[in-house]
N, C-alpha and C positions, 0 to 999 in steps of 0.2 A: 183426380182423387177417387172417383168411383171405380176406375179400373184398378187402382192400387188396392182398394178395399175388397174388390171382388177376387183378387189374387191372394188376399190375406197379408198384404204388405202394409205395415203400420207406418203412418206418416204424421209427424208433428212438426209443422213449419215453425221456424223461429225467426224473429225479425232481424236478428244479428247474424244469421247464417246465409251467406251469399250463394252457397251451392246446394241448399236443401232440395230445390226442385230439380236441379241437374242430377243429384244423387237418386232421387225418386224415379226420374226418367230412365236412368241406367238400371235400376232394380226391376222396373216394369219390362224393359227391353230384355234383360237376362231371363226373366220368367217366361216371356213369350218365346224366346229361343228354345227353352227347354220343352215347351208345349209343342213346338213345330218340328221337333226332331223326327226323322223318318221312322216309321213303324215297320216292324217286320212284315214282309210281304206274305200274302196268303196263297194257298194252293187253289183257292176258289177265285172266281172272276165274276164281276158284276157286268151286266149289259152296259153298252156304251151310253153315256149320259146320265147314269144313275148317280145322284148326289143328293142325299137326304139327311135330315137331322131328326133324330128320335127325340121327340119333345120330353118324354118322361125322364130320359137319362142325359140328354144334351149331347149325345154322341153324334158325330158327323160320319156318315157312311158313304164312301166312294172307293174306287179301286186303290187310291193311295193310302187310305186309312184302314182298309179292311184287313182283319186278322182272321186266322182259322177259327178261333173261339167265337168271334163275333158272327162269322158266316154260319157256323153250325147252329148258333142260337137263333139266327134269323130263319134259317131253313126249318128248324124245329118248330118255330112259331108260325110256319105256313107261308113264308115270303119267298118261295122258290122261284116265282116269276121274274125276280130281279137278277137271277143268276144265268150265266151262259151255260 
């Protein structure tokens, strides 16, 4: 239930509904598939092993999730040491 709520999926279980939880699981799965779609690759490259999460924004930064916009923002904020 917490996962559904964090994704903004509303759930109201009914005692006479046999598939309510199955439907909820499918909705959560579909939402996670949208979140895990490949992001456009960046022309910037991080050093091997760099995989961090920015606490303020919740962004995960590694070579698979890095975009040009994100890289330029990080470099501008002084985090050049993470880039090759």
